DOMI-698085 format. One line per 4 residues: number of its first residue (from 0); their letters; for each residue x, y, z of C-alpha. Coordinates in steps of 0.25 Angstrom, whole numbers, plus 5000, padded with zeros to 4 digits. Each point is the difference from the previous one (the first is absolute). Layout:
N
NUM) a) X:Y:Z; ... $
//
This chain:
526
0) mkyq) 4915:4915:5104; 4995:4995:5013; 4998:4986:4994; 5014:5000:4994 $
4) fgrg) 5006:5004:5013; 4993:4990:5008; 5003:4989:4990; 5015:5004:5002 $
8) liaa) 4999:4998:5015; 4994:4986:4998; 5011:4997:4991; 5011:5005:5009 $
12) alla) 4993:4992:5012; 5001:4987:4991; 5014:5002:4997; 5003:5002:5014 $
16) vinp) 4994:4986:5003; 5008:4994:4989; 5013:5007:5003; 4999:5005:5014 $
20) pala) 5010:5011:5004; 5011:4996:5010; 4995:5002:5014; 5008:5010:5008 $
24) gqat) 5012:4993:5006; 4998:4988:4991; 5013:4995:4992; 4999:5000:4985 $
28) pkvn) 5002:4986:4994; 5015:4997:4997; 5009:4989:4996; 5001:4989:5010 $
32) vaev) 5015:4997:4999; 5000:4988:5009; 4989:4994:4992; 5007:5003:4987 $
36) erav) 5013:4993:5005; 4992:4988:5004; 4994:4999:4987; 5014:5001:4993 $
40) veam) 5005:4988:5009; 4987:4992:4997; 5001:5003:4985; 5014:4996:4999 $
44) eafn) 4997:4986:5007; 4987:4998:4992; 5006:5004:4986; 5014:4994:5003 $
48) ipgi) 5007:5013:4998; 5015:5002:5004; 5000:5015:5002; 4991:5012:5000 $
52) alav) 5003:5015:5002; 4989:5010:5001; 4998:5015:5003; 4987:5006:5005 $
56) vers) 4998:5015:4999; 4988:5008:5006; 4997:5015:5002; 5014:5004:4995 $
60) evvl) 5008:4990:5009; 5006:4987:4999; 4993:4991:5010; 5007:4987:4996 $
64) akgf) 5012:4996:4992; 5006:4987:5003; 5006:4987:4994; 4995:4986:5003 $
68) gvrh) 5007:4986:4997; 5012:4998:4991; 5006:5006:4987; 5003:4986:4994 $
72) varp) 4992:4988:5003; 5013:4992:5003; 5008:5010:5008; 4998:5007:5014 $
76) dkvd) 5002:5014:4995; 4988:5008:5006; 4991:5009:4992; 4999:5014:5005 $
80) antl) 4994:5013:4996; 5012:5003:4991; 5000:4987:4993; 4999:5002:4985 $
84) fgia) 4989:4993:4992; 4996:5001:4985; 4988:5008:5000; 4997:4996:4986 $
88) snsk) 4987:5007:4994; 5000:5010:5012; 5011:5006:4992; 4989:5005:4990 $
92) afta) 4996:5011:5009; 5014:5006:5001; 5000:5000:4985; 4987:5008:5000 $
96) aala) 5006:5009:5011; 5012:5003:4992; 4991:5004:4988; 4992:5008:5009 $
100) mlvd) 5012:5008:5004; 5003:5003:4986; 4986:5004:4997; 5001:5010:5012 $
104) egkl) 5013:5005:4994; 4993:5003:4987; 5008:4990:4992; 4989:4991:4996 $
108) swed) 4985:4999:5001; 4992:4987:5004; 4993:5002:4986; 5013:5001:4992 $
112) kvik) 5001:4990:4989; 5010:4989:5003; 5006:5002:4986; 5003:5015:5004 $
116) hipe) 5011:4995:5009; 5003:4986:4994; 4999:5002:4985; 5003:4985:4997 $
120) frls) 4989:4995:5009; 4990:4991:4992; 4988:4991:5003; 4994:4991:4990 $
124) dpyv) 4989:5009:4997; 5004:5014:4994; 4988:5007:5007; 5004:4996:5013 $
128) trem) 5015:5003:4998; 4996:5014:4996; 4990:5002:5011; 5007:4993:5012 $
132) tiad) 5002:5010:5012; 5009:5000:5012; 4987:4997:5008; 4997:4988:4991 $
136) llsh) 5013:4994:5003; 4997:5001:5015; 4986:4995:5001; 5000:4986:4993 $
140) rsgl) 4990:5004:4988; 5010:4999:4988; 4992:4989:4994; 5011:4990:5002 $
144) gkga) 4996:4987:5008; 5004:4997:5014; 5015:4998:5001; 5001:5001:4985 $
148) gdlm) 5015:5000:4996; 5005:4997:5014; 5009:4989:4995; 5009:5011:4994 $
152) iwpd) 5003:5003:5015; 4997:4988:5008; 5007:4992:5005; 5013:5008:4999 $
156) tdks) 5002:5002:4985; 5011:5007:4992; 4992:5010:4993; 5003:5015:4999 $
160) msdl) 4990:5011:5000; 5002:5001:4985; 4996:4985:4999; 4988:5002:5009 $
164) lngi) 4995:5012:4992; 5002:4992:4987; 4993:4988:5006; 4988:5008:5005 $
168) ahlp) 4996:5004:4986; 4997:4985:4997; 4992:4997:5012; 4985:4995:4997 $
172) tsss) 4989:5009:5006; 4989:4993:5008; 4990:5012:5000; 4998:5013:4994 $
176) frse) 5007:5012:5006; 4995:5006:5013; 4989:4990:5000; 5004:4990:5011 $
180) yayn) 5010:4998:5011; 5011:4990:4998; 5012:5000:5009; 5013:5003:4991 $
184) nlmf) 5014:5001:5006; 5007:5005:4987; 4992:5013:4999; 5006:5004:5014 $
188) vvag) 5014:4996:4994; 4997:5010:4989; 4995:5010:5011; 5014:4999:5006 $
192) evvh) 5006:5003:4987; 4992:5012:4999; 5006:5005:5013; 5014:4997:4994 $
196) rvsg) 4997:5008:4987; 4994:5012:5007; 5009:5001:5012; 5013:4996:4994 $
200) qdwr) 5002:4990:5011; 4997:4985:4999; 4988:4995:5008; 5009:4994:5010 $
204) tfve) 5008:5012:5003; 4988:5009:5000; 4993:4991:5010; 5012:4999:5009 $
208) qrlf) 5004:5015:5000; 4987:5007:4998; 4991:4991:5008; 5007:4991:5010 $
212) kplg) 5010:5011:5004; 4991:5011:5004; 4990:4989:5006; 5011:4995:5009 $
216) mnts) 4999:4986:4994; 5014:4998:5003; 5002:4985:4997; 4990:4999:4988 $
220) kagf) 5006:4997:4986; 4993:5000:4987; 5006:4987:4996; 5006:4988:5008 $
224) srip) 5014:5002:4993; 5000:5014:5006; 5000:4995:5015; 5014:5002:5006 $
228) aqnt) 5008:4987:5002; 5002:5004:5014; 4985:5000:5003; 4996:4985:5002 $
232) nwat) 4987:5004:5006; 4991:4995:4989; 4990:4989:4999; 5000:4987:4991 $
236) gsiy) 4987:4995:4995; 4995:4986:5002; 4990:4991:4994; 4992:4988:5006 $
240) wdnq) 5004:4989:4991; 5000:4985:5001; 4994:5001:5014; 5011:5009:5005 $
244) ltpf) 5004:5015:5000; 5011:5002:4991; 5008:5013:4998; 4999:5006:4986 $
248) fidy) 5008:5012:4996; 4997:5010:4989; 5005:5014:4998; 4988:5007:5005 $
252) ledf) 4995:5002:4986; 5011:5009:4996; 4996:4999:4985; 4987:5006:5003 $
256) rgag) 5006:5013:5002; 4988:5010:5003; 4990:4989:5001; 5007:4993:5011 $
260) aias) 5014:5001:5003; 5001:5007:5014; 5006:4994:5013; 4995:5006:5013 $
264) sand) 4998:4998:5014; 4989:5002:5011; 5006:5012:5005; 5002:5007:4987 $
268) msrw) 4986:4996:4995; 4994:5006:5012; 5006:5014:4995; 4994:4997:4987 $
272) lltq) 4986:4998:5007; 5001:5012:5008; 5004:5009:4987; 4988:4994:4993 $
276) lsqg) 4990:5002:5011; 5006:5015:5001; 4996:5003:4985; 5015:4999:4996 $
280) etpe) 5007:5007:5011; 5011:4992:5008; 5000:4999:5015; 5010:5011:5000 $
284) gkrl) 4991:5009:4992; 5007:5000:4987; 4990:4999:4988; 5003:4989:4990 $
288) fsse) 4987:5002:4991; 4988:5009:5001; 4987:4996:5006; 4994:5002:4986 $
292) qqtq) 5009:4989:4995; 4996:4991:5012; 4985:5002:4996; 5004:4995:4986 $
296) mwlp) 5007:4988:5005; 4989:4996:5009; 4989:5003:4990; 4994:4987:4993 $
300) himr) 5004:5001:4985; 4994:4987:4997; 4989:4992:5007; 5000:4986:5004 $
304) kpsk) 4988:4991:5004; 5000:4998:5015; 5005:4986:5003; 4991:4989:5006 $
308) egkk) 5009:4999:5012; 5001:5015:5002; 4985:5001:5000; 4998:4988:5010 $
312) yyqq) 5011:5004:5010; 5003:5015:4999; 4986:5005:4994; 5008:5005:4988 $
316) qfrg) 4991:5008:4991; 5010:5005:4990; 5014:4999:4996; 5009:5006:4990 $
320) yglg) 5015:5004:4996; 5006:5013:5001; 5015:5003:4996; 5008:4989:5007 $
324) waie) 4989:4998:5010; 4988:4991:5002; 4988:5007:5006; 4988:4993:5006 $
328) dyfg) 4990:5002:5012; 5002:4992:5012; 4988:5000:5010; 4996:5013:4995 $
332) hkkv) 5014:5006:5001; 5009:5004:4988; 5012:4990:4999; 5012:5003:4992 $
336) ghgg) 5011:4989:4998; 5007:4990:4992; 5006:4987:5000; 5014:4994:4995 $
340) gilg) 5004:4986:4997; 5013:4993:4997; 5002:4985:5000; 5002:4998:5015 $
344) mvsq) 4997:5014:5005; 4988:5009:5001; 4997:5013:5005; 4987:5009:5002 $
348) vami) 4998:5014:5003; 4986:5006:5005; 4995:5013:5005; 4987:5006:5005 $
352) pgke) 5003:5015:4996; 4987:5005:5008; 5006:4994:5013; 5015:5004:4997 $
356) lgvv) 5003:4985:5001; 5009:4991:4992; 5007:4987:5001; 5011:4993:4992 $
360) vlsn) 5003:4985:5001; 5012:4993:4994; 5003:4985:5000; 5009:4990:4995 $
364) qqvy) 4990:4989:4996; 4990:5001:4989; 4987:5000:5008; 4993:5013:4996 $
368) palt) 4987:4997:5008; 5008:4999:5013; 5004:5015:4998; 4985:5003:4997 $
372) aiin) 4996:4994:5013; 5010:5008:5008; 4996:5013:4994; 4985:4997:5003 $
376) evfe) 5005:4998:5015; 5007:5014:4999; 4987:5006:4995; 4990:4993:5009 $
380) dalg) 5002:5008:5013; 5005:5013:4993; 4986:5000:4992; 4992:4995:5012 $
384) lpdr) 4996:4988:4992; 4994:4987:5007; 5010:4990:5005; 5004:4989:4991 $
388) dwvk) 5011:4990:4999; 5005:5004:4986; 5012:4991:5000; 4992:4987:5003 $
392) etae) 4989:5004:4990; 5010:5003:4989; 5009:4988:5003; 4987:4991:4998 $
396) ryya) 4996:5006:4987; 5015:5000:4995; 5002:4985:5003; 4987:4996:4994 $
400) kree) 5003:5008:4987; 5014:4995:5000; 4996:4985:5002; 4989:5002:4989 $
404) ayse) 5010:5006:4990; 5011:4989:5002; 4990:4989:5000; 4997:5004:4986 $
408) agvv) 5014:5003:4996; 5008:4992:4989; 4999:4997:4986; 4986:4997:4993 $
412) kvdn) 4999:4985:4999; 4999:4995:4986; 4993:4986:4998; 5006:4997:4987 $
416) pqpa) 5013:5008:4998; 5005:5001:4986; 5015:4997:4997; 5010:5011:4998 $
420) lanq) 5009:5001:4988; 5015:4998:5000; 5006:5010:5010; 5008:5007:4989 $
424) vytg) 4987:5004:4993; 4998:5010:5012; 5014:5005:5001; 5004:5014:4996 $
428) tlss) 4998:5014:5003; 4987:5007:5003; 4998:5015:5001; 4991:5009:5006 $
432) pwyg) 4999:5015:4994; 5000:5005:5015; 5008:4990:5008; 5010:4995:4990 $
436) dviv) 5006:4986:4997; 4996:4987:5007; 5008:4988:4997; 4996:4986:4999 $
440) eeld) 5011:4989:5000; 5002:4986:5002; 5011:4995:5010; 5002:4985:5002 $
444) gqly) 4986:4997:4995; 4993:5010:5008; 4994:5013:4995; 5003:5013:5007 $
448) idft) 4996:5014:4999; 5008:5013:5003; 4994:5014:5001; 5012:5006:4996 $
452) htam) 4998:5014:5007; 4996:4993:5014; 5010:4992:5007; 4989:4993:5009 $
456) lkgk) 4992:4996:4988; 5007:4987:4996; 4993:4987:5001; 4997:4987:4993 $
460) lvhh) 4988:4996:4991; 4992:4988:5005; 4990:4995:4989; 4985:5001:5003 $
464) tgnt) 4993:4997:4987; 5002:5002:4985; 5008:5012:4998; 4998:5005:5014 $
468) fvvk) 5010:5000:5011; 5001:5004:5015; 5012:5009:5003; 5006:4996:5014 $
472) wqqp) 5009:5012:5004; 5013:4996:5007; 4996:5009:5012; 4987:4993:5004 $
476) mlea) 4997:5011:5011; 4996:5009:4989; 4987:4992:4999; 4999:5004:4986 $
480) dayi) 4998:4987:4992; 4995:5003:4986; 4994:4993:4988; 5007:5003:4987 $
484) hftl) 4993:4996:4987; 5007:4999:4987; 4993:5003:4987; 5006:4993:4988 $
488) spsq) 5000:5002:4985; 4994:4989:4991; 5015:4996:4998; 5001:4998:5015 $
492) qvea) 5009:5012:5002; 4997:5008:5013; 4994:5014:4996; 4996:5005:5013 $
496) asms) 4997:4997:5015; 4991:5005:5010; 5000:4999:5015; 4991:5000:5012 $
500) wvnp) 5000:4997:5015; 4998:4986:5006; 4995:5006:5013; 4994:5013:4998 $
504) ditd) 4995:5001:5014; 5014:4999:5005; 5010:5006:4990; 5003:5014:5002 $
508) fsfd) 4994:5009:4989; 5013:5006:4996; 5004:4987:4993; 4992:5005:4989 $
512) fhnl) 5003:4988:4990; 4986:5002:4994; 5004:5013:4994; 5011:4994:4992 $
516) rlta) 4999:4998:4985; 5011:4991:4997; 5004:4998:4985; 5011:4991:4995 $
520) kslp) 5013:5007:4995; 5005:4996:4987; 5014:4993:5000; 5010:5009:4993 $
524) eq) 5003:4996:4986; 5014:4992:4999 $
//
């Protein structure tokens, strides 16, 4: 016993050296607001960002909530702490919180089967259909591939919830159930529909009345169309295109519903951070969801391999995904957060629960690494980390990587391209069992393609080689050029077509052309 006691004293002494206690009168490390503001200004210049809003909370207080720059790249209106941005996939945590409230009310369980609440829900595998739980919907472990089915909601389609549920049943899987992490938006759309079926309120109404209202998130809306006409304080995205920053409006992913439709501000999101860091209790002391459900949401439900960058720059040893939240270690601290991206607009939320520290950054340019650099500056002083110029380091890596990606962009060169057949051979209607109809037609000697459910996906076909063409969309800032390869019968009739990205290192994964299995529709008999 004496030996054990002595060993305990040695261990305690070693810990005191590694983590020395604060000396009497010595200030506890905290966020350096001046340094954070400097980092924001430098990041905006380094990454060519028109406007940023951020909020930082620490030890139950908002220590910074501020806007920088302009809401629209071509207009003078300033960003402030109440400017609305599309937070995209940071909406997922709100959907998880809505379900947590229903769990607390005894109206469902995390382990409830999805078909208990949505009987018509189907996946291509009957076993997965039968076994899929609410927790599975929220943790990216369905077996569907990354972004599978996103073309049903992106960009801006006309599909109803019924259409989406019908389409999901035909999506191909990329792994066995619960075996691999693969980010999937549609499962969160389904989760939002569970909120509807269980509560009797549609997802948008539930989020606004049961979450935003008690949280005091007074300007936030669960969809761009729900922003009152008199509120013009909202940001427009922008894309660096053809050597200049160009405004690019999209409706904050309204079709993403529970996966990404929320519009919010720095001030409103600060209240969300404070509530998260208080285990579900609002700044006014109202409990939205129990600490037990908070634990469930912040518990890794599937693990991911640490990234090479995470290991190198943040000493990352593990990372996983909970229920609407990403979880990882950051210099030995548990970090909880999420990112969100729209063409022209990105956001990031990050918290260190053990330090009661949280930050949200909203921007109207699609340069996600800039937000990461700002958050690293927020954490640096608050965690007592060595001083680094995160903005400079991150910008250098970003531009090197961007230059490499764009230098390799473009169609694959073919030394001896084979001729195409006559244009009319390729015309007709193709159909995907989950997306629907895609029409190829000839106008004035040029082939065009029309994704009939998606207004933005109209373009022309440029011959590449043989029966392969390149789709050039009418809106080039989508950066989503794709190959389309037609399969012909022995009688030279189109039977099917497949698609793939021209530039996989540039195109957003939500353009999941590779998941389409297009087959020719027979002409109706005359």
